[in-house]
Legacy VTK file of the C-alpha trace (Angstrom):
# vtk DataFile Version 3.0
C-alpha trace
ASCII
DATASET POLYDATA
POINTS 251 float
22.634 55.396 -44.775
22.110 59.487 -44.241
19.284 61.017 -42.498
18.896 64.302 -44.396
17.485 67.626 -42.970
17.736 70.998 -44.296
17.670 74.519 -42.438
18.531 77.090 -44.851
20.875 78.434 -45.475
23.098 75.348 -44.480
22.318 71.712 -44.901
23.349 69.086 -42.830
23.253 65.259 -42.599
23.347 62.790 -39.949
25.308 59.957 -41.061
24.413 56.221 -39.426
26.060 53.294 -40.377
23.102 50.945 -40.371
19.433 51.605 -41.014
18.421 49.160 -37.776
19.574 51.130 -34.718
20.509 49.677 -31.346
18.408 51.111 -28.426
21.692 53.109 -27.563
21.875 54.662 -30.843
17.949 55.468 -30.652
18.491 57.141 -27.317
21.249 59.275 -28.682
19.271 60.505 -31.490
16.404 61.069 -28.930
18.586 63.561 -27.230
20.228 65.220 -30.101
21.828 68.679 -29.050
24.674 69.237 -31.550
24.338 72.123 -33.958
20.734 73.011 -32.954
19.556 69.854 -34.196
16.554 68.496 -31.734
14.270 65.413 -31.851
10.640 65.062 -31.178
8.995 62.005 -30.321
5.247 61.028 -31.346
3.357 58.240 -29.792
1.396 56.234 -32.624
-0.926 54.639 -29.870
-4.372 55.577 -29.002
-6.964 54.790 -26.077
-8.619 51.380 -26.401
-11.706 52.852 -25.539
-11.836 54.941 -28.693
-12.371 51.503 -30.498
-12.012 51.640 -34.219
-12.568 55.320 -34.558
-9.016 55.406 -32.973
-7.180 54.455 -35.789
-7.979 57.285 -38.238
-8.062 59.627 -35.349
-4.260 58.874 -34.492
-3.348 58.989 -38.190
-4.581 62.678 -38.020
-3.163 63.350 -34.840
0.462 62.076 -35.692
0.461 63.781 -39.162
-0.588 67.155 -37.644
2.115 66.925 -34.727
4.783 65.787 -37.335
4.059 69.142 -39.171
3.914 70.923 -36.037
7.665 69.633 -35.140
9.011 70.891 -38.123
7.387 74.528 -37.658
8.750 74.416 -34.197
12.354 73.809 -35.572
12.705 70.064 -35.033
15.205 68.065 -37.021
14.573 64.497 -36.161
10.988 62.730 -35.767
10.839 59.266 -33.616
7.260 57.684 -34.196
7.322 55.226 -31.283
4.779 52.590 -30.220
6.578 52.071 -26.760
3.214 53.147 -24.937
1.330 50.232 -25.870
-0.405 48.800 -22.887
-3.619 47.329 -21.759
-5.423 50.459 -22.417
-3.199 51.764 -25.448
-3.595 50.229 -28.774
-0.556 50.675 -31.299
-1.416 51.654 -34.908
0.729 49.770 -37.375
4.140 51.293 -37.881
3.754 50.901 -41.530
0.372 52.724 -41.810
1.774 55.353 -39.277
5.081 55.817 -41.148
3.369 55.892 -44.573
0.831 58.531 -43.488
3.184 61.041 -42.073
5.437 60.501 -44.944
3.056 61.136 -47.565
1.430 64.078 -45.593
4.657 65.689 -45.330
5.476 65.418 -48.990
2.090 66.620 -49.789
2.686 69.847 -47.738
6.460 70.101 -49.174
8.101 69.623 -45.847
9.494 66.063 -46.165
13.240 67.039 -46.731
12.946 69.051 -43.504
12.943 66.334 -40.762
14.246 62.665 -40.798
11.872 60.246 -39.646
12.728 57.319 -37.162
10.171 54.454 -36.470
10.728 52.805 -32.738
8.534 49.842 -32.986
7.931 46.368 -31.654
6.352 45.396 -34.772
8.902 45.189 -37.171
11.100 42.057 -37.032
11.330 40.576 -40.262
13.721 41.775 -43.584
10.517 42.380 -45.555
8.828 44.315 -42.395
12.178 46.569 -42.388
12.134 46.864 -46.157
8.714 48.118 -46.266
9.372 50.961 -43.717
12.209 52.051 -45.239
10.635 52.016 -48.735
7.881 54.157 -47.426
9.983 56.908 -45.913
11.548 55.791 -42.666
15.286 56.833 -42.307
15.959 54.441 -39.446
14.321 51.598 -37.717
14.738 50.405 -33.933
12.894 47.130 -33.599
13.189 46.876 -29.793
11.088 43.883 -29.423
13.099 41.921 -31.805
16.202 42.469 -29.792
14.227 41.666 -26.326
13.004 38.581 -28.195
16.371 37.492 -29.292
17.844 38.137 -25.707
14.887 36.113 -23.941
15.550 33.159 -26.238
19.138 33.461 -25.386
18.349 33.359 -21.489
15.812 30.457 -22.147
18.792 28.161 -23.801
17.202 28.392 -27.426
20.282 30.458 -28.517
24.001 29.306 -27.946
25.198 33.070 -27.825
24.912 34.535 -24.733
26.545 38.124 -25.328
23.718 40.753 -25.625
25.710 43.009 -27.667
26.874 40.134 -30.114
22.991 39.001 -30.725
22.094 42.559 -31.668
25.191 42.651 -34.030
24.368 39.367 -35.531
20.655 40.269 -36.053
21.746 43.669 -37.712
24.072 41.981 -39.904
21.463 39.453 -41.082
18.914 42.003 -41.805
21.166 44.607 -43.584
22.267 41.168 -45.979
18.563 40.768 -46.647
17.956 44.163 -47.368
20.538 44.401 -49.852
19.337 41.063 -51.357
15.950 42.516 -51.991
17.432 46.053 -53.373
19.882 44.140 -55.462
16.788 42.203 -57.263
15.278 45.758 -58.059
18.803 46.888 -59.407
19.054 49.276 -56.851
22.626 49.671 -55.211
22.152 52.171 -52.089
19.729 52.556 -49.477
19.389 56.285 -50.293
17.598 55.201 -53.604
15.406 52.601 -52.119
14.215 54.743 -49.301
10.801 56.471 -50.066
10.761 54.865 -53.569
7.707 52.707 -53.099
8.783 49.825 -54.963
6.071 47.680 -54.133
2.454 46.527 -55.099
-0.075 46.655 -52.633
-2.340 43.308 -52.343
-5.834 43.633 -50.682
-6.267 47.206 -49.548
-8.758 49.744 -50.785
-8.184 53.163 -52.479
-8.705 55.151 -49.068
-5.756 53.502 -47.582
-3.521 53.637 -50.655
-4.463 57.722 -51.125
-3.805 58.291 -47.317
-0.827 55.924 -46.466
0.784 54.616 -49.682
-0.166 57.084 -52.449
1.179 56.052 -55.737
1.394 52.458 -55.073
-0.210 49.970 -57.613
-3.275 47.982 -56.037
-4.825 45.900 -58.579
-7.015 43.879 -56.115
-8.801 45.951 -53.689
-9.982 44.794 -50.084
-9.231 45.989 -46.420
-10.404 49.515 -45.680
-9.631 51.331 -42.559
-12.556 50.192 -40.808
-11.300 46.389 -41.562
-7.725 47.726 -40.506
-8.763 49.192 -37.442
-10.775 45.889 -36.537
-7.958 43.668 -36.921
-5.720 45.711 -34.895
-7.944 45.697 -32.071
-8.268 42.039 -32.420
-4.323 41.717 -32.382
-4.242 44.084 -29.185
-6.939 41.808 -27.491
-4.693 38.863 -28.063
-1.779 40.269 -26.194
-4.142 41.985 -23.587
-7.257 39.859 -23.052
-10.236 41.800 -21.958
-11.393 40.518 -18.439
-14.828 39.549 -18.674
-15.487 39.727 -14.968
-14.635 43.456 -15.263
-17.115 44.161 -17.857
-19.933 42.474 -15.804
-19.237 44.696 -12.900
-18.966 47.718 -15.060
-22.379 46.728 -16.135
-23.880 46.108 -12.433
LINES 1 252
251 0 1 2 3 4 5 6 7 8 9 10 11 12 13 14 15 16 17 18 19 20 21 22 23 24 25 26 27 28 29 30 31 32 33 34 35 36 37 38 39 40 41 42 43 44 45 46 47 48 49 50 51 52 53 54 55 56 57 58 59 60 61 62 63 64 65 66 67 68 69 70 71 72 73 74 75 76 77 78 79 80 81 82 83 84 85 86 87 88 89 90 91 92 93 94 95 96 97 98 99 100 101 102 103 104 105 106 107 108 109 110 111 112 113 114 115 116 117 118 119 120 121 122 123 124 125 126 127 128 129 130 131 132 133 134 135 136 137 138 139 140 141 142 143 144 145 146 147 148 149 150 151 152 153 154 155 156 157 158 159 160 161 162 163 164 165 166 167 168 169 170 171 172 173 174 175 176 177 178 179 180 181 182 183 184 185 186 187 188 189 190 191 192 193 194 195 196 197 198 199 200 201 202 203 204 205 206 207 208 209 210 211 212 213 214 215 216 217 218 219 220 221 222 223 224 225 226 227 228 229 230 231 232 233 234 235 236 237 238 239 240 241 242 243 244 245 246 247 248 249 250
């Protein structure tokens, strides 16, 4: 797959062998310093104290930061949820990627930068297909790697070599994506990237217009308020709120 950026009068492309990046490949992209290329990293998490308002505020912020990165001469963009913690809630990587992609298309700057998504959310073939289909140039599913490494250490996998585990995962995902593309009659990843060949189910028009503009959505359902609530619920499952702390805070 090729990540395209254009800085007139010369256009350059970064060739990567696989859309699923290893941790080492991601670090190399984060520290690009050749031909004037440089990478901006944007945090897609927000303070849990912002509650449901944090979702839209974060989408506004990352879109603004993405455009500012282009204006500042950056050629690559990494959207990352690595900062997730007890106090930091991660925005869905698909919402973040779609919102940035659509915003940059709207302001006619999308071809000026490559988008890489560093996320613990993506793990299945469908997840990767969605991210690529809605604008991502490459993906680093760091939590999928770490989960497989832990499964190996716990004796749930026969393979013990961490590099080989990553290789096998990438190979499986790659074959899965090729199968999906083949069913659509698409032969190259470049034709699939940003093509939005999906139909939404259960999303209201405000979500479609902001993050997935042009996608057919015959059955509406969740708006940003509902999505924000679900995001906070998932975060609470991973980082349960200490009721004792709440009690002390109200004393």
